[in-house]
PANU-87849 format. One record per residue: residue in one letter; z, y, x of N, C-alpha, C in turn. Coordinates in pm, whole numbers, plus 50000, padded with zeros to 5 digits. Atoms other than C-alpha are relative to their C-alpha. Layout:
<rs>
A  Z  Y  X  Z  Y  X  Z  Y  X
...
</rs>
This chain:
<rs>
X  49884  50089  49978  51396  52771  51478  50058  49952  49867
X  49948  50036  50132  51513  52783  51115  49912  49895  49934
X  50094  50096  50056  51198  52596  51014  50025  49861  50055
X  49973  50127  49936  51276  52322  51266  50127  49937  49945
X  49875  50050  50056  51632  52290  51135  49980  49948  49858
X  50030  50044  50136  51496  52263  50781  49935  49862  50001
X  50069  50129  49991  51270  51975  50885  50098  49890  50040
X  49899  50099  49960  51562  51795  51056  50088  49963  49881
X  49918  50024  50119  51772  51836  50741  49925  49915  49899
X  50082  50077  50093  51483  51700  50532  49983  49856  50047
X  50010  50135  49943  51446  51404  50768  50127  49920  49974
X  49872  50066  50028  51817  51322  50730  50010  49965  49851
X  49996  50023  50144  51782  51354  50352  49910  49881  49963
X  50090  50111  50026  51483  51114  50354  50066  49866  50032
X  49933  50125  49960  51684  50848  50540  50107  49960  49899
X  49895  50029  50098  51975  50877  50294  49941  49956  49866
X  50061  50034  50129  51751  50870  49987  49928  49867  50004
X  50064  50130  49987  51563  50570  50122  50103  49888  49979
X  49893  50098  50021  51892  50376  50136  50036  49991  49852
X  49970  49998  50144  51967  50484  49778  49892  49927  49921
X  50112  50064  50068  51620  50372  49669  50007  49848  50014
X  49990  50145  49977  51659  50028  49828  50112  49940  49917
X  49885  50050  50076  51999  49985  49664  49970  49997  49851
X  50030  49991  50144  51874  50095  49322  49896  49896  49960
X  50106  50096  50032  51559  49880  49330  50053  49857  50003
X  49944  50135  49988  51765  49574  49433  50076  49956  49875
X  49935  50038  50126  51934  49586  49091  49908  49913  49914
X  50096  50078  50077  51614  49442  48943  49915  49908  50086
X  50084  50079  49910  51420  49310  49244  50089  49937  50107
X  49905  50070  49912  51614  49046  49436  49925  49934  50116
X  50047  50072  49883  51541  48933  49790  49861  50036  50050
X  50133  49959  49951  51220  49129  49857  50011  50132  50076
X  49972  49873  49933  51361  49398  50085  49884  50047  50089
X  50111  49962  49912  51067  49389  50331  49883  50056  49919
X  50108  49955  50087  50815  49426  50048  50030  50139  49945
X  49958  49870  50053  51011  49715  49895  49986  50108  50107
X  50008  49902  49891  51033  49890  50231  49856  50040  50029
X  50141  49969  49973  50658  49864  50290  49937  50080  49886
X  50054  49927  50114  50577  49984  49938  50040  50147  50005
X  49951  49863  49995  50794  50293  49972  49942  50073  50121
X  50061  49940  49881  50662  50355  50324  49858  50047  49972
X  50139  49961  50027  50302  50355  50203  49994  50119  49905
X  49996  49887  50093  50392  50593  49919  50038  50129  50071
X  49959  49882  49924  50572  50834  50154  49891  50045  50098
X  50109  49966  49908  50266  50820  50383  49871  50035  49925
X  50117  49969  50084  50029  50892  50090  49891  49894  50019
X  50094  50111  49984  49868  50548  50130  50002  49908  49879
X  50010  50098  50107  49776  50254  49906  50027  49861  50057
X  49965  50132  49951  49879  49889  49926  49933  49891  49919
X  50055  50119  50063  49726  49551  49851  50106  49891  50007
X  49890  50097  50008  49984  49297  49734  49942  49863  49969
X  50056  50134  50017  49893  48929  49774  50114  49902  49976
X  49895  50096  50030  50106  48667  49606  49964  49918  49878
X  50027  50087  50114  50103  48380  49357  50060  50060  49875
X  49945  49945  50125  50174  48450  48988  50150  49973  49987
X  49859  50021  50033  50532  48491  48871  50099  50051  50102
X  49908  49947  49898  50677  48676  49171  50042  50143  49972
X  49948  49869  50047  50757  48993  48971  49928  50118  50063
X  50076  49889  49940  50478  49208  49117  49998  50121  49906
X  50005  49889  50097  50445  49413  48797  50136  50065  49985
X  49864  49946  50012  50822  49450  48759  50036  50084  50122
X  49973  49927  49877  50844  49561  49122  49940  50140  49995
X  50067  49870  50003  50590  49840  49073  50061  50089  49892
X  49937  49923  50107  50744  49948  48742  50135  50056  50045
X  49867  49959  49954  51090  49962  48904  49989  50113  50102
X  50020  49896  49899  50967  50164  49205  49958  50130  49932
X  50048  49881  50070  50785  50404  48970  50115  50071  49928
X  49889  49940  50075  51097  50456  48759  50099  50069  50094
X  49906  49941  49904  51321  50518  49061  49946  50129  50062
X  50064  49883  49941  51070  50776  49186  49955  50101  49894
X  50035  49910  50112  51024  50942  48841  49849  50022  49992
X  50145  49988  50001  50650  50870  48851  49940  49931  49877
X  50073  50064  50109  50407  50793  48568  49935  49873  50052
X  50050  50132  49958  50287  50432  48577  49900  49947  49899
X  50098  50068  50085  49976  50260  48439  49959  49868  50064
X  50045  50130  49952  49877  49896  48469  49862  49973  49944
X  50136  50035  50043  49509  49796  48458  49977  49854  50034
X  50030  50141  49977  49430  49426  48414  49851  49988  50028
X  50140  50011  49963  49105  49368  48601  49943  49867  49952
X  50066  50118  50055  48872  49124  48423  49850  50012  50027
X  50143  49995  49970  48503  49030  48469  49921  50097  49912
X  50075  49910  50088  48399  49248  48172  50049  50144  50003
X  49948  49863  49988  48592  49561  48280  49891  50092  50054
X  50101  49904  49958  48367  49867  48314  50066  50119  50071
X  49941  49882  49934  48416  50177  48537  50060  50101  49903
X  49948  49903  50098  48463  50394  48226  50134  49955  49943
X  49870  50049  50048  48755  50169  48125  50113  50043  50092
X  49901  49954  49901  48932  50292  48440  50004  50153  50008
X  50008  49856  49975  48809  50648  48485  50009  50085  49874
X  50013  49923  50122  48755  50757  48126  49853  50033  49977
X  50139  49971  50033  48439  50887  47958  49992  50121  49908
X  50024  49889  50091  48287  51177  47770  49960  49945  49864
X  50031  50044  50137  48278  51129  47392  49976  50122  49912
X  50024  49892  50096  48164  51338  47095  50119  50013  49906
X  49892  49980  50095  48441  51494  46890  49944  50031  49861
X  50044  49977  50138  48425  51586  46518  49900  50114  49990
X  50092  49886  50001  48244  51910  46597  49872  49972  50081
X  50117  50043  49923  47981  51714  46794  49996  50065  50139
X  49990  49948  49863  48104  51860  47125  50047  49889  50093
X  49957  50099  49902  48140  51650  47439  50141  50031  50048
X  49862  49984  49955  48502  51594  47531  50037  49883  50091
X  49964  50105  49904  48636  51402  47830  50134  49936  49961
X  49880  50076  50029  48889  51131  47744  50045  49932  50129
X  49952  50056  49872  49098  51044  48050  50030  49851  49989
X  49969  50142  49991  49123  50681  48157  50136  49979  50064
X  49869  50031  49944  49432  50503  48291  50018  50039  50147
X  49990  49958  49860  49348  50618  48647  50080  50129  50013
X  49930  49872  49996  49507  50953  48553  50151  49976  49984
X  49857  50027  49995  49861  50857  48649  50044  50011  50145
X  49952  49992  49861  50083  50866  48959  49991  49865  50071
X  50000  50134  49942  50111  50492  49017  49910  49910  49916
X  50093  50089  50068  49828  50253  48929  50020  49859  50054
X  49997  50141  49962  49880  49877  48931  49866  49939  49961
X  50130  50063  50023  49532  49725  48968  50020  49850  50011
X  49959  50141  50000  49623  49372  48865  49879  49908  50014
X  50108  50095  49969  49400  49096  49010  49867  50073  50017
X  50116  49913  49976  49150  49345  49148  49875  49920  50036
X  50117  50080  49961  48924  49065  49277  49941  49921  49882
X  50057  50067  50118  48857  48944  48920  49889  50081  49936
X  50101  49914  50062  48621  49232  48841  49884  50022  50098
X  50116  49986  49912  48266  49291  48975  50010  50124  50090
X  49996  49888  49904  48200  49530  49269  49977  50137  49935
X  50027  49873  50067  48065  49802  49034  50130  50063  49949
X  49874  49949  50053  48408  49834  48875  50103  50020  50112
X  49910  49982  49885  48601  49781  49199  49975  50134  50068
X  50036  49877  49930  48413  50074  49349  50045  50124  49924
X  49953  49884  50077  48535  50300  49065  50132  50053  50056
X  49873  49959  49941  48867  50307  49249  49981  50074  50133
X  50018  49951  49864  48715  50410  49583  50018  50150  50013
X  49992  49854  49990  48668  50782  49522  50141  50048  49970
X  49865  49961  50039  49006  50807  49352  50098  49977  50115
X  49910  50033  49890  49181  50636  49645  49979  50091  50120
X  50031  49924  49879  49004  50836  49913  50014  50151  49978
X  50008  49856  50022  48962  51180  49753  50110  50054  49909
X  49901  49952  50097  49241  51193  49493  49936  50072  49884
X  50074  49938  50108  48977  51290  49238  49894  49902  49951
X  50110  50082  50052  48708  51133  49018  49891  50094  49950
X  50114  49923  50048  48360  51255  48920  49941  49931  49878
X  50054  50051  50124  48244  51204  48562  49892  50097  49951
X  50113  49919  50048  47902  51331  48448  49984  50129  50082
X  50019  49887  49912  47885  51560  48749  50117  50094  50012
X  49882  49915  49994  48226  51716  48690  50110  49932  50080
X  49894  50053  49916  48513  51673  48935  50136  50022  49934
X  49869  49993  50063  48859  51596  48796  50106  49959  50103
X  49893  50029  49905  49164  51618  49024  50105  49908  49936
X  49892  50089  50046  49426  51344  48993  50135  50062  50034
X  49866  49949  49977  49794  51427  48969  50056  49942  50130
X  49940  50046  49874  49985  51403  49297  50151  49982  49980
X  50061  50101  49911  50135  51187  49434  49920  49896  49922
X  50085  50101  50062  49871  50922  49361  50003  49875  50087
X  49975  50121  49923  49929  50562  49464  49938  49881  49927
X  50059  50120  50058  49719  50249  49399  50064  49877  50064
X  49951  50130  49954  49884  49909  49425  49913  49896  49934
X  50088  50104  50052  49630  49631  49386  50060  49863  50032
X  49949  50134  49975  49725  49264  49352  49885  49900  50006
X  50094  50112  49992  49537  48948  49441  50077  49869  49995
X  49944  50134  50003  49613  48585  49366  49930  49917  50108
X  50064  50069  49888  49553  48385  49688  49956  49857  49967
X  50028  50140  50033  49520  48051  49503  49863  49986  49933
X  50123  50015  50078  49243  48088  49244  49889  50087  50060
X  50113  49927  49943  48913  48185  49405  49873  49982  49917
X  50117  50016  50087  48673  48066  49132  49989  50120  49908
X  50023  49887  50089  48516  48349  48936  50059  50131  50052
X  49947  49876  49942  48643  48615  49178  49892  50069  50083
X  50092  49919  49921  48467  48893  49368  50081  50057  50116
X  49919  49953  49887  48629  48929  49713  49971  50145  50035
X  50017  49860  49963  48688  49289  49816  49922  50011  50131
X  50072  49981  49873  48436  49405  50080  50089  50068  50103
X  49918  49946  49891  48572  49508  50419  50020  50151  49989
X  49991  49854  50010  48497  49877  50355  50107  50041  49899
X  49898  49968  50099  48720  49871  50048  50138  49955  50045
X  49872  50047  49945  48993  49664  50213  50057  50103  50098
X  49957  49907  49897  49004  49923  50491  50069  50124  49943
X  49938  49883  50063  49113  50191  50242  50145  49976  49963
X  49860  50030  50027  49441  50011  50181  50080  50012  50130
X  49916  49983  49882  49713  50113  50422  50061  49868  50045
X  49935  50127  49970  49897  49780  50400  49941  49888  49916
X  50010  50122  50080  49823  49426  50292  50136  49932  50010
X  49863  50053  50004  50164  49298  50183  49997  49862  49938
X  49996  50136  50054  50213  48924  50140  50137  49974  49939
X  49877  50026  50074  50471  48827  49880  50025  49850  49999
X  49968  50143  49992  50638  48491  49949  50098  49960  49889
X  49900  50050  50094  50851  48270  49727  50138  50047  50045
X  49865  49956  49960  51215  48388  49716  50076  49887  50068
X  49912  50101  49940  51480  48212  49923  50082  49933  49890
X  49932  50082  50101  51687  47946  49745  50109  50077  49927
X  49889  49926  50062  51997  48160  49687  49949  50119  49917
X  50057  49888  50074  51783  48457  49581  49938  49953  49869
X  50064  50051  50121  51594  48241  49334  50104  49964  49893
X  49890  50026  50095  51920  48126  49176  50042  50129  49932
X  49960  49871  50055  52016  48492  49133  49896  50055  49903
X  50108  49955  50088  51674  48572  48982  50008  49928  49865
X  49994  50079  50124  51707  48288  48728  50120  50041  49916
X  49881  49954  50074  52062  48395  48636  49972  50132  49929
X  50020  49866  50053  51953  48754  48586  49898  50003  49886
X  50110  49993  50097  51635  48685  48390  50020  49911  49878
X  49975  50085  50115  51785  48427  48153  50125  50042  49924
X  49884  49947  50071  52082  48636  48039  49954  50118  49914
X  50035  49885  50085  52092  48921  47787  50037  50133  50065
X  49964  49878  49927  52201  49170  48053  49897  50025  50109
X  50098  49963  49898  51930  49344  48253  50047  50126  50072
X  49957  49883  49922  52013  49585  48535  49909  50118  49977
X  50078  49878  50020  51900  49937  48453  49998  50081  50131
X  50010  49921  49878  51773  50156  48735  49994  50148  49965
X  49996  49855  50021  51819  50531  48770  49892  50070  50083
X  50095  49921  49923  51582  50801  48892  50071  50057  50123
X  49939  49953  49874  51656  50880  49258  49927  50122  50053
X  50082  49889  49948  51368  51110  49354  49905  50050  49891
X  50098  49943  50090  51115  51333  49181  49871  50031  50077
X  50131  49979  49937  50751  51422  49249  50009  50099  50116
X  49991  49896  49897  50844  51734  49447  50062  49945  50128
X  49936  50062  49882  51069  51529  49678  49899  49917  50078
X  50097  50089  49935  50793  51276  49747  49893  50081  50074
X  50101  49915  49936  50534  51546  49820  50057  50067  50125
X  49935  49940  49884  50784  51711  50055  50012  49901  50115
X  49989  50104  49897  50839  51382  50241  49863  49968  50059
X  50135  50025  49949  50464  51322  50267  49959  50108  50101
X  50030  49890  49908  50428  51665  50429  50082  49989  50128
X  49910  50012  49885  50726  51605  50658  49949  49894  50098
X  50045  50110  49913  50587  51274  50792  49882  50044  50086
X  50113  49948  49922  50269  51455  50901  50047  50086  50117
X  49950  49910  49896  50485  51694  51108  50078  49928  50110
X  49916  50073  49903  50682  51424  51293  49928  49992  50135
X  50065  50006  49868  50608  51453  51669  49990  49856  50052
X  50022  50133  49943  50469  51148  51848  49966  50016  50148
X  50027  49990  49857  50474  51098  52225  49868  49933  50035
X  50132  50050  49960  50151  51024  52411  50001  49849  50025
X  49998  50144  49971  50265  50676  52516  49994  49917  49871
X  50008  50071  50129  50303  50576  52146  49858  50005  49946
X  50142  49991  50037  49954  50707  52066  49918  49900  50082
X  50073  50088  49908  49825  50517  52370  50018  49853  49960
X  49973  50140  50037  49996  50193  52259  49925  49963  49871
X  50065  50028  50129  49862  50217  51901  49849  49983  50016
X  50146  50008  49982  49505  50281  52012  49961  49878  50082
X  50028  50120  49921  49518  50007  52277  50010  49874  49915
X  49981  50116  50088  49647  49763  52014  49877  49980  49911
X  50117  50008  50088  49355  49845  51783  49876  49959  50078
X  50120  50031  49922  49089  49834  52055  50004  49858  50058
X  49988  50138  49953  49224  49501  52185  49953  49900  49896
X  50039  50092  50106  49138  49351  51846  49849  49989  49984
X  50145  49998  50016  48766  49424  51888  49934  49907  50103
X  50058  50096  49905  48583  49125  52041  49881  50057  50076
X  50114  49964  49913  48340  49176  52330  49986  50150  50023
X  49998  49859  49965  48442  49537  52389  50072  50015  50133
X  49943  49975  49867  48573  49700  52706  50147  49959  50009
X  49856  50028  49996  48943  49663  52615  50039  49875  49922
X  49973  50118  50082  48912  49334  52424  50101  49908  50065
X  49910  50103  49948  49186  49076  52458  49932  49864  49989
X  50057  50136  50004  49114  48706  52515  50009  49940  49861
X  49983  50058  50134  49251  48615  52173  49895  50058  49903
X  50104  49940  50086  49007  48860  52007  49864  49939  50032
X  50129  50059  49961  48712  48724  52205  49985  49856  49951
X  50006  50140  50038  48803  48368  52114  50002  49977  49849
X  49971  50033  50141  48907  48398  51749  49955  50105  49897
X  50036  49896  50098  48771  48719  51593  49850  50029  49997
X  50138  49958  50021  48433  48811  51449  49992  50154  50009
X  49992  49855  50000  48530  49177  51393  50144  50043  50020
X  49866  49945  49982  48824  49393  51494  50025  50118  49909
X  49960  49888  50085  49002  49687  51336  49930  50129  50044
X  50063  49871  49973  48848  50034  51310  50103  50111  50022
X  49909  49888  49971  48995  50381  51378  50104  50026  49891
X  49904  49977  50107  49163  50396  51035  50128  49919  50023
X  49882  50080  49969  49397  50121  51157  50096  50077  50090
X  49916  49919  49911  49523  50349  51435  50070  50112  49925
X  49939  49893  50080  49580  50633  51187  50118  49948  49920
X  49893  50054  50084  49785  50412  50957  50117  49946  50084
X  49891  50045  49911  49980  50259  51249  50093  50115  50035
X  49920  49884  49962  50095  50605  51356  50077  50055  49881
X  49932  49947  50119  50174  50729  51003  50115  49909  49958
X  49895  50095  50041  50368  50412  50916  50113  49998  50102
X  49897  49996  49897  50552  50426  51250  50087  50125  49985
X  49924  49876  50024  50652  50788  51178  50100  49980  49887
X  49911  50022  50114  50794  50690  50838  50110  49900  50033
X  49901  50102  49962  50966  50383  50982  50109  50061  50088
X  49901  49932  49915  51133  50604  51242  50096  50083  49915
X  49916  49913  50082  51259  50851  50980  50099  49920  49914
X  49910  50075  50088  51404  50586  50747  50105  49923  50078
X  49897  50064  49917  51593  50433  51040  50082  50102  50078
X  49914  49898  49942  51745  50766  51140  49952  50063  50128
X  50056  49940  49880  51513  50864  51427  49908  50116  49961
X  50084  49884  50029  51314  51187  51454  49860  49988  50061
X  50132  50023  49942  51018  51044  51647  49983  49849  50020
X  50019  50145  49987  50863  50694  51652  49986  49955  50145
X  50024  50061  49869  50862  50464  51953  49910  49878  49981
X  50092  50113  50005  50655  50156  52036  50051  49891  49904
X  49943  50099  50092  50895  49931  51840  49965  50032  49855
X  50038  49962  50137  50814  50129  51524  49856  49961  49972
X  50140  50042  50017  50442  50063  51578  49994  49849  49981
X  50001  50146  50011  50509  49692  51630  50049  49952  49864
X  49939  50045  50126  50719  49670  51313  49904  50011  49881
X  50095  49984  50112  50424  49781  51094  49863  49942  50034
X  50133  50043  49955  50139  49619  51290  49938  49893  49911
X  50056  50110  50078  50100  49302  51082  49946  50047  49864
X  50059  49957  50129  50065  49464  50734  49886  50100  50014
X  50112  49905  49980  49834  49733  50879  49874  49928  50047
X  50115  50062  49936  49606  49497  51073  49947  49874  49933
X  50039  50135  50047  49597  49166  50881  49872  50000  49915
X  50121  49996  50083  49319  49278  50641  49888  50076  50068
X  50103  49924  49929  49124  49469  50906  49935  49917  50112
X  50063  50087  49902  49042  49178  51136  49935  49883  49927
X  50075  50110  50063  48790  48906  51052  49995  49883  50097
X  49998  50119  49914  48847  48558  51194  49861  49935  50007
X  50125  50075  49989  48554  48354  51326  50020  49855  49959
X  49995  50140  50043  48473  47990  51252  50102  49921  50081
X  49908  50074  49913  48675  47866  51550  50144  50019  49956
X  49864  49972  50045  48993  48037  51425  50030  49926  49870
X  49980  50069  50127  48947  47894  51075  50011  49849  50021
X  49998  50144  49974  48875  47545  51210  50131  49955  50064
X  49875  50034  49931  49187  47550  51429  50124  50045  49921
X  49887  49957  50084  49402  47700  51151  50079  50116  50060
X  49933  49883  49940  49478  48020  51346  49999  50114  49898
X  49991  49896  50103  49602  48280  51096  49986  50140  50059
X  50007  49860  49957  49558  48657  51109  50132  50044  50063
X  49867  49964  49949  49934  48693  51162  50021  49948  50141
X  49985  50059  49867  49927  48459  51462  49917  50078  50103
X  50086  49924  49908  49638  48655  51617  50064  50136  50030
X  49937  49868  49979  49819  48988  51566  50123  49986  50091
X  49883  50023  49912  50137  48846  51724  49957  49983  50144
X  50054  50016  49864  49927  48746  52026  49956  50136  50055
X  50043  49867  49956  49781  49099  52041  50120  50086  50038
X  49879  49921  49972  50132  49246  52035  50064  49959  50131
</rs>
């Protein structure tokens, strides 16, 4: 019973600290509350996110600010066509005594910003796969554990597609969310310009520490989920698969491929976190719906008919909901 009360107290603490985090991050990041919420949700769920947006929307500043508020180490890797796996993971080198010594790469951090991940060849993109999935890397047959929590935020520019290497579906599926970053609203943009052209920059404070985040990640796994919510999440995923038993008409008409089981896992985890940050102790169907678009948009593949008619992934997911 005491254990249950401890978990309830921790859940209440998570909701309060989430509000503090949003307030603190808003000192530097203006008008991107949905993006901030999804980023923190994926971190609390021990997931990774793919951020898609045009240049100049403060993606790097956003990640730096979140890292600082969470007291996490941060490294930015600029992905380029000549980047090698060893530039990310590290490599063994000879020291002065002619002994092999492993020099850690930038992957050994808590938060990794993989900037323009689609600018580097698949060989280098795949260097992130083991780290994202296993929380460890293997160099010359030796396994090196990464510090926890470990969070990869990759960015893509949706405009320039020349000289890029689109992420394969298997790698896209490892990202919990695909978050689309839009231009700020008019009033927000005025505030951004005022803030960034003055000599006064808002400083942010540390709100949480590593131990807090690891505790929240463990707590989210313990959150109870009713069978009807599991049923809804799985039905939503299976409806997206064309020409299957539970397929919806919109999937049969507009999709080449639907979402796999990992989509259902992330729907439930994200719904659990969404419930906790809104003051509930168990998710309902509305929590699943609120995270469905960022979980599913990169896991469904449109067919030629959908592209020809201009039917977006978001529109298809709304129809599925």
